Backbone of each chain as nested JSON, in Angstrom:
{
  "chains": [
    {"id": "A", "residues": [
      {"number": 1, "name": "MET", "atoms": {"N": [3.713, -8.844, 58.663], "CA": [4.072, -9.337, 57.443], "C": [4.057, -10.939, 57.251]}},
      {"number": 2, "name": "LYS", "atoms": {"N": [3.613, -11.404, 56.304], "CA": [3.593, -12.637, 56.165], "C": [4.518, -13.367, 55.151]}},
      {"number": 3, "name": "ALA", "atoms": {"N": [5.337, -14.386, 55.171], "CA": [6.067, -15.05, 54.157], "C": [5.624, -16.292, 53.799]}},
      {"number": 4, "name": "ARG", "atoms": {"N": [5.808, -16.908, 52.733], "CA": [5.91, -18.528, 52.512], "C": [7.101, -18.878, 51.95]}},
      {"number": 5, "name": "VAL", "atoms": {"N": [7.761, -20.149, 52.591], "CA": [8.888, -20.527, 51.641], "C": [8.577, -22.077, 51.613]}},
      {"number": 6, "name": "TYR", "atoms": {"N": [8.638, -22.363, 50.261], "CA": [8.717, -23.55, 49.901], "C": [10.048, -24.39, 49.392]}},
      {"number": 7, "name": "VAL", "atoms": {"N": [9.799, -25.506, 49.913], "CA": [11.488, -26.507, 49.797], "C": [10.78, -27.628, 49.363]}},
      {"number": 8, "name": "SER", "atoms": {"N": [11.801, -27.959, 48.104], "CA": [11.428, -29.04, 47.056], "C": [12.62, -29.544, 46.928]}},
      {"number": 9, "name": "MET", "atoms": {"N": [12.718, -30.982, 46.692], "CA": [13.959, -31.82, 46.125], "C": [14.344, -31.268, 44.877]}},
      {"number": 10, "name": "LYS", "atoms": {"N": [15.731, -31.018, 44.818], "CA": [16.132, -30.824, 43.179], "C": [15.551, -31.734, 42.357]}},
      {"number": 11, "name": "PRO", "atoms": {"N": [15.317, -31.177, 41.362], "CA": [14.906, -32.111, 40.008], "C": [15.693, -33.37, 39.844]}},
      {"number": 12, "name": "THR", "atoms": {"N": [16.92, -33.411, 40.095], "CA": [17.731, -34.72, 40.134], "C": [18.061, -35.795, 40.926]}},
      {"number": 13, "name": "VAL", "atoms": {"N": [17.344, -35.263, 42.407], "CA": [17.249, -36.042, 43.197], "C": [15.977, -36.926, 43.425]}},
      {"number": 14, "name": "LEU", "atoms": {"N": [16.021, -38.329, 43.568], "CA": [14.865, -39.223, 43.66], "C": [13.967, -38.816, 44.908]}},
      {"number": 15, "name": "ASP", "atoms": {"N": [12.82, -38.89, 44.616], "CA": [11.667, -38.64, 45.757], "C": [11.107, -39.924, 45.929]}},
      {"number": 16, "name": "PRO", "atoms": {"N": [11.386, -40.932, 46.625], "CA": [10.621, -42.192, 46.653], "C": [9.214, -41.992, 47.222]}},
      {"number": 17, "name": "GLN", "atoms": {"N": [8.92, -40.882, 48.161], "CA": [7.645, -40.709, 48.895], "C": [6.905, -40.052, 47.722]}},
      {"number": 18, "name": "GLY", "atoms": {"N": [7.137, -39.317, 46.88], "CA": [6.371, -38.75, 45.625], "C": [5.974, -40.044, 45.006]}},
      {"number": 19, "name": "GLN", "atoms": {"N": [7.004, -40.797, 44.704], "CA": [6.551, -42.052, 43.588], "C": [5.71, -42.99, 44.161]}},
      {"number": 20, "name": "THR", "atoms": {"N": [5.851, -43.05, 45.59], "CA": [4.653, -43.869, 46.258], "C": [3.263, -43.39, 46.143]}},
      {"number": 21, "name": "ILE", "atoms": {"N": [3.353, -41.893, 46.363], "CA": [2.025, -41.353, 46.121], "C": [1.356, -41.373, 44.798]}},
      {"number": 22, "name": "CYS", "atoms": {"N": [2.194, -41.165, 43.693], "CA": [1.724, -41.358, 42.444], "C": [1.397, -42.682, 42.04]}},
      {"number": 23, "name": "SER", "atoms": {"N": [2.216, -43.807, 42.598], "CA": [1.445, -45.04, 41.867], "C": [0.37, -45.288, 42.909]}},
      {"number": 24, "name": "ALA", "atoms": {"N": [0.181, -44.974, 44.124], "CA": [-1.266, -45.167, 44.99], "C": [-2.147, -44.575, 44.216]}},
      {"number": 25, "name": "LEU", "atoms": {"N": [-1.918, -43.314, 43.713], "CA": [-3.07, -42.665, 43.056], "C": [-3.539, -43.232, 41.746]}},
      {"number": 26, "name": "ASN", "atoms": {"N": [-2.532, -43.8, 40.868], "CA": [-2.743, -44.615, 39.637], "C": [-3.324, -45.875, 40.041]}},
      {"number": 27, "name": "HIS", "atoms": {"N": [-3.286, -46.57, 41.113], "CA": [-4.028, -47.915, 41.557], "C": [-5.313, -47.252, 41.944]}},
      {"number": 28, "name": "MET", "atoms": {"N": [-5.48, -46.235, 42.691], "CA": [-6.801, -45.741, 42.929], "C": [-7.72, -45.544, 41.632]}},
      {"number": 29, "name": "GLY", "atoms": {"N": [-6.949, -45.484, 40.606], "CA": [-7.864, -45.111, 39.123], "C": [-7.564, -43.761, 38.576]}},
      {"number": 30, "name": "HIS", "atoms": {"N": [-6.676, -42.995, 39.387], "CA": [-6.469, -41.7, 38.783], "C": [-5.144, -41.999, 37.922]}},
      {"number": 31, "name": "LYS", "atoms": {"N": [-5.62, -42.129, 36.839], "CA": [-4.602, -42.534, 35.75], "C": [-3.884, -41.397, 35.263]}},
      {"number": 32, "name": "GLU", "atoms": {"N": [-4.619, -40.264, 35.101], "CA": [-3.995, -39.233, 34.723], "C": [-2.913, -38.342, 35.232]}},
      {"number": 33, "name": "ILE", "atoms": {"N": [-2.578, -38.885, 36.973], "CA": [-1.459, -38.662, 37.368], "C": [0.052, -39.098, 36.782]}},
      {"number": 34, "name": "ALA", "atoms": {"N": [0.734, -38.102, 36.154], "CA": [2.098, -38.658, 35.646], "C": [3.275, -38.625, 36.873]}},
      {"number": 35, "name": "SER", "atoms": {"N": [3.04, -37.661, 37.515], "CA": [4.24, -37.622, 38.569], "C": [3.743, -36.794, 39.666]}},
      {"number": 36, "name": "VAL", "atoms": {"N": [4.286, -37.141, 40.893], "CA": [4.268, -36.38, 42.052], "C": [5.424, -36.365, 42.811]}},
      {"number": 37, "name": "ARG", "atoms": {"N": [5.725, -35.15, 43.173], "CA": [7.024, -34.623, 44.016], "C": [6.469, -34.307, 45.362]}},
      {"number": 38, "name": "GLN", "atoms": {"N": [6.793, -34.612, 46.463], "CA": [6.438, -33.969, 47.598], "C": [7.685, -32.829, 48.529]}},
      {"number": 39, "name": "GLY", "atoms": {"N": [7.001, -31.854, 48.774], "CA": [8.085, -30.625, 49.558], "C": [7.599, -30.429, 50.857]}},
      {"number": 40, "name": "LYS", "atoms": {"N": [8.055, -29.331, 51.347], "CA": [7.524, -28.596, 52.638], "C": [7.259, -27.323, 52.28]}},
      {"number": 41, "name": "TYR", "atoms": {"N": [6.746, -26.549, 53.24], "CA": [5.864, -25.512, 53.08], "C": [5.748, -24.667, 54.416]}},
      {"number": 42, "name": "PHE", "atoms": {"N": [6.179, -23.634, 54.403], "CA": [6.145, -22.756, 55.987], "C": [5.292, -21.56, 55.495]}},
      {"number": 43, "name": "GLU", "atoms": {"N": [4.552, -21.355, 56.393], "CA": [4.1, -19.784, 56.525], "C": [4.649, -19.234, 57.778]}},
      {"number": 44, "name": "ILE", "atoms": {"N": [5.333, -18.183, 57.416], "CA": [6.143, -17.609, 58.715], "C": [5.52, -16.102, 58.712]}},
      {"number": 45, "name": "GLY", "atoms": {"N": [5.591, -15.867, 59.956], "CA": [4.75, -14.448, 60.393], "C": [6.083, -13.685, 60.906]}},
      {"number": 46, "name": "VAL", "atoms": {"N": [6.167, -12.442, 60.277], "CA": [7.496, -11.875, 60.633], "C": [6.807, -10.623, 61.357]}},
      {"number": 47, "name": "ALA", "atoms": {"N": [7.312, -10.242, 62.377], "CA": [7.265, -9.096, 63.572], "C": [6.728, -7.962, 62.753]}},
      {"number": 48, "name": "GLU", "atoms": {"N": [5.909, -7.035, 63.259], "CA": [5.421, -5.578, 62.656], "C": [6.494, -4.76, 62.621]}},
      {"number": 49, "name": "GLY", "atoms": {"N": [6.99, -4.154, 62.123], "CA": [7.953, -3.183, 62.166], "C": [9.225, -3.356, 61.336]}},
      {"number": 50, "name": "THR", "atoms": {"N": [9.357, -4.536, 60.87], "CA": [10.596, -5.094, 60.228], "C": [10.63, -4.595, 58.86]}},
      {"number": 51, "name": "ALA", "atoms": {"N": [11.643, -3.774, 58.395], "CA": [11.973, -3.377, 57.146], "C": [11.691, -4.399, 55.993]}},
      {"number": 52, "name": "PRO", "atoms": {"N": [11.054, -4.412, 54.892], "CA": [10.702, -5.167, 53.903], "C": [12.046, -5.85, 53.262]}},
      {"number": 53, "name": "ASP", "atoms": {"N": [13.209, -4.901, 53.167], "CA": [14.401, -5.496, 52.76], "C": [15.146, -6.483, 53.425]}},
      {"number": 54, "name": "ALA", "atoms": {"N": [14.955, -5.928, 54.964], "CA": [15.562, -6.752, 56.012], "C": [15.072, -8.109, 56.037]}},
      {"number": 55, "name": "ALA", "atoms": {"N": [13.708, -7.911, 55.94], "CA": [12.831, -9.235, 56.208], "C": [13.206, -10.321, 54.745]}},
      {"number": 56, "name": "THR", "atoms": {"N": [13.37, -9.725, 53.7], "CA": [13.612, -10.59, 52.567], "C": [15.009, -11.286, 52.99]}},
      {"number": 57, "name": "ARG", "atoms": {"N": [15.846, -10.336, 53.221], "CA": [17.205, -10.847, 53.655], "C": [17.259, -12.249, 54.603]}},
      {"number": 58, "name": "VAL", "atoms": {"N": [16.664, -11.885, 55.507], "CA": [16.517, -12.688, 56.876], "C": [15.841, -14.038, 56.368]}},
      {"number": 59, "name": "LEU", "atoms": {"N": [14.738, -13.892, 55.542], "CA": [14.005, -15.113, 55.272], "C": [14.719, -15.798, 54.296]}},
      {"number": 60, "name": "ASP", "atoms": {"N": [15.402, -15.332, 53.482], "CA": [16.34, -16.074, 52.27], "C": [17.525, -16.588, 53.176]}},
      {"number": 61, "name": "GLU", "atoms": {"N": [17.947, -16.107, 54.201], "CA": [18.948, -16.8, 55.169], "C": [18.43, -17.859, 55.821]}},
      {"number": 62, "name": "ILE", "atoms": {"N": [17.2, -17.822, 56.29], "CA": [16.311, -18.831, 57.27], "C": [16.284, -20.039, 56.315]}},
      {"number": 63, "name": "ALA", "atoms": {"N": [15.744, -19.741, 55.092], "CA": [15.191, -20.75, 54.18], "C": [16.712, -21.529, 53.598]}},
      {"number": 64, "name": "ARG", "atoms": {"N": [17.819, -20.883, 53.431], "CA": [18.938, -21.726, 52.95], "C": [19.305, -22.305, 54.098]}},
      {"number": 65, "name": "ASP", "atoms": {"N": [19.692, -21.917, 55.343], "CA": [20.454, -22.335, 56.382], "C": [19.551, -23.305, 57.272]}},
      {"number": 66, "name": "VAL", "atoms": {"N": [18.619, -23.068, 57.416], "CA": [17.724, -23.794, 58.397], "C": [16.64, -24.676, 57.85]}},
      {"number": 67, "name": "LEU", "atoms": {"N": [15.7, -24.025, 56.979], "CA": [14.585, -25.069, 56.544], "C": [14.938, -25.845, 55.475]}},
      {"number": 68, "name": "SER", "atoms": {"N": [16.008, -25.49, 54.631], "CA": [16.306, -26.55, 53.856], "C": [17.801, -27.148, 53.76]}},
      {"number": 69, "name": "ASN", "atoms": {"N": [17.965, -28.188, 52.989], "CA": [19.287, -28.728, 52.813], "C": [19.899, -28.491, 51.806]}},
      {"number": 70, "name": "PRO", "atoms": {"N": [20.658, -27.223, 51.12], "CA": [20.594, -26.919, 49.816], "C": [21.623, -27.951, 48.973]}},
      {"number": 71, "name": "VAL", "atoms": {"N": [22.111, -29.061, 49.508], "CA": [22.613, -29.98, 48.772], "C": [21.547, -30.86, 48.065]}},
      {"number": 72, "name": "ILE", "atoms": {"N": [20.518, -31.262, 48.461], "CA": [19.339, -31.719, 47.787], "C": [18.318, -31.054, 47.594]}},
      {"number": 73, "name": "GLU", "atoms": {"N": [18.02, -29.834, 48.182], "CA": [16.898, -29.472, 47.968], "C": [16.991, -27.81, 47.41]}},
      {"number": 74, "name": "ASP", "atoms": {"N": [16.135, -27.49, 46.811], "CA": [15.779, -25.89, 46.325], "C": [14.762, -25.492, 47.103]}},
      {"number": 75, "name": "TYR", "atoms": {"N": [14.72, -24.064, 47.322], "CA": [13.641, -23.09, 48.08], "C": [13.394, -21.904, 47.13]}},
      {"number": 76, "name": "ARG", "atoms": {"N": [12.238, -21.7, 47.889], "CA": [11.528, -20.403, 46.997], "C": [10.75, -19.559, 48.101]}},
      {"number": 77, "name": "VAL", "atoms": {"N": [11.158, -18.464, 48.208], "CA": [10.679, -17.52, 49.234], "C": [9.483, -16.783, 48.575]}},
      {"number": 78, "name": "GLU", "atoms": {"N": [8.415, -16.434, 49.349], "CA": [7.472, -15.539, 48.611], "C": [6.743, -14.522, 49.867]}},
      {"number": 79, "name": "ILE", "atoms": {"N": [7.089, -13.347, 49.696], "CA": [6.904, -12.445, 50.617], "C": [5.276, -12.029, 50.32]}},
      {"number": 80, "name": "LEU", "atoms": {"N": [4.497, -12.126, 51.319], "CA": [2.959, -11.406, 51.113], "C": [2.642, -10.336, 51.762]}},
      {"number": 81, "name": "ASP", "atoms": {"N": [2.266, -9.285, 51.014], "CA": [1.63, -7.965, 51.728], "C": [2.96, -7.419, 52.501]}}
    ]},
    {"id": "B", "residues": [
      {"number": 1, "name": "MET", "atoms": {"N": [0.743, -30.832, 31.824], "CA": [-0.142, -29.946, 32.848], "C": [0.738, -30.068, 34.261]}},
      {"number": 2, "name": "LYS", "atoms": {"N": [0.921, -29.128, 34.931], "CA": [1.746, -29.3, 36.24], "C": [0.478, -28.607, 37.071]}},
      {"number": 3, "name": "ALA", "atoms": {"N": [0.509, -28.956, 38.3], "CA": [-0.308, -28.442, 39.389], "C": [0.32, -28.56, 40.658]}},
      {"number": 4, "name": "ARG", "atoms": {"N": [0.022, -27.738, 41.652], "CA": [0.791, -27.753, 43.018], "C": [-0.435, -27.598, 44.024]}},
      {"number": 5, "name": "VAL", "atoms": {"N": [-0.299, -28.472, 45.089], "CA": [-1.308, -28.731, 46.121], "C": [-0.59, -28.244, 47.32]}},
      {"number": 6, "name": "TYR", "atoms": {"N": [-1.124, -27.204, 47.9], "CA": [-0.737, -27.054, 49.49], "C": [-1.455, -27.334, 50.576]}},
      {"number": 7, "name": "VAL", "atoms": {"N": [-1.194, -28.084, 51.394], "CA": [-1.827, -28.688, 52.793], "C": [-1.373, -27.981, 53.893]}},
      {"number": 8, "name": "SER", "atoms": {"N": [-2.182, -27.406, 54.492], "CA": [-1.53, -26.77, 55.942], "C": [-2.693, -27.088, 56.898]}},
      {"number": 9, "name": "MET", "atoms": {"N": [-2.284, -26.934, 58.302], "CA": [-2.849, -27.093, 59.439], "C": [-4.113, -26.119, 59.268]}},
      {"number": 10, "name": "LYS", "atoms": {"N": [-5.389, -26.395, 59.9], "CA": [-6.314, -25.419, 59.704], "C": [-5.631, -24.394, 61.146]}},
      {"number": 11, "name": "PRO", "atoms": {"N": [-6.217, -22.934, 60.772], "CA": [-5.664, -21.781, 61.647], "C": [-5.958, -22.374, 63.517]}},
      {"number": 12, "name": "THR", "atoms": {"N": [-7.038, -23.063, 63.42], "CA": [-7.342, -23.381, 64.788], "C": [-6.709, -24.657, 65.44]}},
      {"number": 13, "name": "VAL", "atoms": {"N": [-5.872, -25.367, 64.536], "CA": [-5.218, -26.423, 65.068], "C": [-3.965, -26.109, 65.456]}},
      {"number": 14, "name": "LEU", "atoms": {"N": [-3.092, -26.681, 66.603], "CA": [-2.068, -26.329, 67.323], "C": [-1.014, -26.986, 66.255]}},
      {"number": 15, "name": "ASP", "atoms": {"N": [0.06, -26.211, 66.081], "CA": [1.096, -27.046, 65.37], "C": [2.661, -26.77, 66.155]}},
      {"number": 16, "name": "PRO", "atoms": {"N": [2.468, -27.946, 66.919], "CA": [3.765, -27.86, 67.638], "C": [5.403, -28.057, 66.777]}},
      {"number": 17, "name": "GLN", "atoms": {"N": [5.452, -28.807, 65.856], "CA": [6.422, -28.535, 64.728], "C": [6.797, -27.333, 64.313]}},
      {"number": 18, "name": "GLY", "atoms": {"N": [5.802, -26.63, 63.809], "CA": [5.836, -25.049, 63.559], "C": [6.634, -24.063, 65.08]}},
      {"number": 19, "name": "GLN", "atoms": {"N": [5.772, -24.455, 65.882], "CA": [6.143, -23.577, 67.008], "C": [7.493, -23.945, 67.526]}},
      {"number": 20, "name": "THR", "atoms": {"N": [8.166, -25.07, 67.258], "CA": [9.529, -25.577, 67.823], "C": [10.469, -24.99, 66.636]}},
      {"number": 21, "name": "ILE", "atoms": {"N": [10.04, -25.104, 65.341], "CA": [11.112, -24.278, 64.495], "C": [11.021, -22.779, 64.577]}},
      {"number": 22, "name": "CYS", "atoms": {"N": [10.074, -22.248, 65.267], "CA": [9.804, -20.745, 65.507], "C": [10.843, -20.553, 66.81]}},
      {"number": 23, "name": "SER", "atoms": {"N": [10.672, -21.299, 67.997], "CA": [11.497, -20.994, 68.915], "C": [13.056, -21.5, 68.805]}},
      {"number": 24, "name": "ALA", "atoms": {"N": [13.461, -22.263, 67.932], "CA": [14.56, -22.494, 67.356], "C": [15.085, -21.23, 66.805]}},
      {"number": 25, "name": "LEU", "atoms": {"N": [14.52, -20.846, 65.812], "CA": [15.12, -19.301, 65.126], "C": [14.934, -18.214, 65.96]}},
      {"number": 26, "name": "ASN", "atoms": {"N": [14.219, -18.226, 66.859], "CA": [14.336, -17.05, 67.746], "C": [15.591, -17.122, 68.704]}},
      {"number": 27, "name": "HIS", "atoms": {"N": [15.921, -18.427, 69.108], "CA": [17.038, -18.643, 69.874], "C": [18.413, -18.394, 69.228]}},
      {"number": 28, "name": "MET", "atoms": {"N": [18.284, -18.739, 67.824], "CA": [19.561, -18.708, 66.767], "C": [19.513, -17.124, 66.601]}},
      {"number": 29, "name": "GLY", "atoms": {"N": [18.935, -16.212, 67.278], "CA": [18.959, -14.819, 66.866], "C": [17.771, -14.119, 66.126]}},
      {"number": 30, "name": "HIS", "atoms": {"N": [17.335, -14.917, 65.444], "CA": [16.106, -14.383, 64.515], "C": [14.673, -14.231, 65.276]}},
      {"number": 31, "name": "LYS", "atoms": {"N": [14.982, -12.679, 65.822], "CA": [14.103, -12.243, 66.761], "C": [12.738, -11.655, 66.002]}},
      {"number": 32, "name": "GLU", "atoms": {"N": [12.805, -11.308, 65.078], "CA": [11.97, -10.839, 64.03], "C": [10.905, -12.032, 63.52]}},
      {"number": 33, "name": "ILE", "atoms": {"N": [10.996, -13.208, 63.893], "CA": [10.071, -14.28, 63.335], "C": [9.208, -14.426, 64.447]}},
      {"number": 34, "name": "ALA", "atoms": {"N": [7.878, -14.095, 64.058], "CA": [6.597, -13.987, 65.253], "C": [6.071, -15.446, 65.203]}},
      {"number": 35, "name": "SER", "atoms": {"N": [5.856, -16.073, 63.786], "CA": [5.226, -17.678, 63.922], "C": [5.738, -18.22, 62.853]}},
      {"number": 36, "name": "VAL", "atoms": {"N": [5.618, -19.617, 63.035], "CA": [6.085, -20.428, 61.765], "C": [5.056, -21.395, 62.039]}},
      {"number": 37, "name": "ARG", "atoms": {"N": [4.585, -21.819, 60.62], "CA": [3.263, -23.036, 60.503], "C": [3.69, -24.025, 59.58]}},
      {"number": 38, "name": "GLN", "atoms": {"N": [4.106, -25.358, 59.894], "CA": [4.598, -25.895, 58.812], "C": [3.419, -26.838, 57.866]}},
      {"number": 39, "name": "GLY", "atoms": {"N": [3.52, -26.812, 56.523], "CA": [2.511, -27.62, 56.004], "C": [3.301, -28.459, 54.86]}},
      {"number": 40, "name": "LYS", "atoms": {"N": [2.536, -29.081, 53.872], "CA": [3.021, -29.894, 52.951], "C": [2.813, -29.388, 51.644]}},
      {"number": 41, "name": "TYR", "atoms": {"N": [3.394, -29.96, 50.385], "CA": [3.504, -29.178, 49.154], "C": [3.571, -30.255, 48.425]}},
      {"number": 42, "name": "PHE", "atoms": {"N": [2.858, -30.488, 47.349], "CA": [2.791, -31.505, 46.124], "C": [3.139, -30.865, 44.837]}},
      {"number": 43, "name": "GLU", "atoms": {"N": [3.917, -30.995, 44.057], "CA": [4.128, -30.813, 42.677], "C": [3.531, -31.965, 41.93]}},
      {"number": 44, "name": "ILE", "atoms": {"N": [2.433, -31.65, 41.202], "CA": [1.808, -33.008, 40.397], "C": [1.926, -32.621, 39.132]}},
      {"number": 45, "name": "GLY", "atoms": {"N": [2.123, -33.494, 38.237], "CA": [2.307, -33.772, 37.028], "C": [0.995, -34.613, 36.354]}},
      {"number": 46, "name": "VAL", "atoms": {"N": [-0.075, -33.503, 35.517], "CA": [-1.114, -34.539, 34.902], "C": [-0.712, -34.722, 33.671]}},
      {"number": 47, "name": "ALA", "atoms": {"N": [-1.167, -35.934, 33.076], "CA": [-0.847, -36.326, 31.703], "C": [-1.209, -35.443, 30.669]}},
      {"number": 48, "name": "GLU", "atoms": {"N": [-0.632, -35.384, 29.63], "CA": [-0.832, -34.481, 28.519], "C": [-1.92, -35.011, 27.787]}},
      {"number": 49, "name": "GLY", "atoms": {"N": [-3.209, -34.143, 27.453], "CA": [-4.529, -34.544, 26.86], "C": [-5.636, -34.418, 27.905]}},
      {"number": 50, "name": "THR", "atoms": {"N": [-5.219, -34.22, 28.822], "CA": [-6.305, -34.251, 30.231], "C": [-6.983, -32.828, 30.061]}},
      {"number": 51, "name": "ALA", "atoms": {"N": [-8.098, -32.772, 29.786], "CA": [-9.005, -31.411, 29.634], "C": [-8.939, -30.674, 31.239]}},
      {"number": 52, "name": "PRO", "atoms": {"N": [-8.699, -29.288, 31.073], "CA": [-8.263, -28.478, 32.094], "C": [-9.411, -28.596, 33.012]}},
      {"number": 53, "name": "ASP", "atoms": {"N": [-10.599, -28.66, 32.678], "CA": [-11.758, -28.668, 33.79], "C": [-11.665, -30.369, 34.451]}},
      {"number": 54, "name": "ALA", "atoms": {"N": [-11.406, -31.264, 33.588], "CA": [-11.272, -32.546, 34.497], "C": [-10.231, -32.448, 35.284]}},
      {"number": 55, "name": "ALA", "atoms": {"N": [-9.035, -31.691, 34.839], "CA": [-7.948, -32.053, 35.826], "C": [-8.208, -31.263, 37.195]}},
      {"number": 56, "name": "THR", "atoms": {"N": [-8.912, -30.132, 36.892], "CA": [-9.273, -29.356, 38.121], "C": [-10.07, -30.13, 39.164]}},
      {"number": 57, "name": "ARG", "atoms": {"N": [-11.057, -30.966, 38.579], "CA": [-11.729, -31.487, 39.399], "C": [-11.304, -32.676, 39.719]}},
      {"number": 58, "name": "VAL", "atoms": {"N": [-10.272, -33.534, 39.389], "CA": [-9.445, -34.649, 39.776], "C": [-8.585, -34.178, 40.691]}},
      {"number": 59, "name": "LEU", "atoms": {"N": [-8.117, -33.16, 40.681], "CA": [-6.717, -32.603, 41.662], "C": [-7.489, -32.194, 42.886]}},
      {"number": 60, "name": "ASP", "atoms": {"N": [-8.682, -31.372, 42.83], "CA": [-9.558, -31.101, 44.053], "C": [-9.821, -32.308, 44.6]}},
      {"number": 61, "name": "GLU", "atoms": {"N": [-10.452, -33.531, 43.955], "CA": [-10.776, -34.73, 44.674], "C": [-9.589, -35.284, 45.384]}},
      {"number": 62, "name": "ILE", "atoms": {"N": [-8.285, -35.434, 44.744], "CA": [-7.173, -36.165, 45.098], "C": [-6.73, -35.077, 46.408]}},
      {"number": 63, "name": "ALA", "atoms": {"N": [-6.452, -33.98, 46.035], "CA": [-6.519, -33.216, 47.353], "C": [-7.241, -33.349, 48.878]}},
      {"number": 64, "name": "ARG", "atoms": {"N": [-8.342, -33.264, 48.372], "CA": [-9.446, -33.539, 49.596], "C": [-9.313, -34.939, 50.069]}},
      {"number": 65, "name": "ASP", "atoms": {"N": [-9.318, -35.822, 49.18], "CA": [-9.631, -37.118, 49.639], "C": [-8.117, -38.045, 50.164]}},
      {"number": 66, "name": "VAL", "atoms": {"N": [-7.214, -37.55, 49.494], "CA": [-5.819, -38.526, 49.634], "C": [-4.773, -37.828, 50.479]}},
      {"number": 67, "name": "LEU", "atoms": {"N": [-4.308, -36.192, 49.782], "CA": [-3.337, -35.596, 50.361], "C": [-3.48, -34.849, 51.638]}},
      {"number": 68, "name": "SER", "atoms": {"N": [-4.786, -34.366, 52.185], "CA": [-5.003, -33.855, 53.009], "C": [-5.965, -34.695, 53.974]}},
      {"number": 69, "name": "ASN", "atoms": {"N": [-5.993, -34.299, 55.31], "CA": [-7.113, -34.825, 56.28], "C": [-8.001, -33.439, 56.613]}},
      {"number": 70, "name": "PRO", "atoms": {"N": [-9.427, -33.617, 55.912], "CA": [-10.09, -32.279, 56.173], "C": [-10.329, -32.198, 57.279]}},
      {"number": 71, "name": "VAL", "atoms": {"N": [-10.256, -33.034, 58.188], "CA": [-10.788, -32.692, 59.712], "C": [-9.791, -31.451, 60.316]}},
      {"number": 72, "name": "ILE", "atoms": {"N": [-8.534, -31.534, 60.303], "CA": [-7.682, -30.794, 60.769], "C": [-6.727, -29.911, 59.527]}},
      {"number": 73, "name": "GLU", "atoms": {"N": [-6.899, -30.15, 58.246], "CA": [-6.243, -29.605, 57.504], "C": [-6.911, -29.021, 56.169]}},
      {"number": 74, "name": "ASP", "atoms": {"N": [-6.388, -27.779, 55.847], "CA": [-6.973, -27.19, 54.691], "C": [-5.924, -27.562, 53.732]}},
      {"number": 75, "name": "TYR", "atoms": {"N": [-6.619, -27.127, 52.322], "CA": [-5.766, -27.596, 51.267], "C": [-6.028, -26.428, 50.404]}},
      {"number": 76, "name": "ARG", "atoms": {"N": [-4.904, -26.451, 49.197], "CA": [-5.207, -25.267, 48.189], "C": [-4.562, -25.739, 46.641]}},
      {"number": 77, "name": "VAL", "atoms": {"N": [-5.369, -25.633, 45.823], "CA": [-4.757, -26.17, 44.403], "C": [-4.339, -25.173, 43.531]}},
      {"number": 78, "name": "GLU", "atoms": {"N": [-3.368, -25.189, 43.049], "CA": [-2.91, -24.253, 41.891], "C": [-2.668, -24.825, 40.713]}},
      {"number": 79, "name": "ILE", "atoms": {"N": [-3.2, -24.598, 39.626], "CA": [-3.077, -25.187, 38.343], "C": [-1.999, -24.378, 37.465]}},
      {"number": 80, "name": "LEU", "atoms": {"N": [-0.954, -24.731, 37.084], "CA": [0.073, -23.938, 36.336], "C": [0.019, -24.226, 34.839]}},
      {"number": 81, "name": "ASP", "atoms": {"N": [0.322, -23.35, 33.953], "CA": [-0.067, -23.433, 32.523], "C": [-1.237, -24.271, 31.944]}}
    ]}
  ]
}
C-alpha cells in the first residue's frame, strides 16, 4: 500500500521561502504568478498485509507527530490503492 | 487559479533523507512503514484572467526549469479549479 503525506504551512504563517520563489519567478518574467507557498511531500510505502483502517490511523499519527509541526503546519494524508 | 507542483526524486536516485525518516519511524515502533521518500510541494497562485492553457504551459515550464532539477527529479503539475 502506498500513501502520500503533504505538509504545508498554515495559511496564517508567513512563508519567506515561498515569497522568495514568487519574487524570483516574477523577476524572470513570469508575471502571472501571484503567490507561491512551499511545503513538504512524503511518499510512504506501507508493508503488505496491513489493514487499510490501521494504516490510515498510523499514517495520521505519523503525519501529526513526526512529519509536521502542528503549531505552524497543516497536513493531508492521501491513501493510494 | 490555483495549482500544485510536486517534485520528487526519480525512482533510481537514492534518497538518504527519506531512508533516515523511514529508519527513525521503524525505531519508534512503526514497523509497518516499509519506505519513505521525501519530495517538495508548491502551492502556486496564478493571477486571475490567465487563460487555462497558458497557465498550464507556464506552470509546466516553471516546474521543469525552476522548481525541479530534471537530471535527478520528476515533477507533476496539478491545476485546481
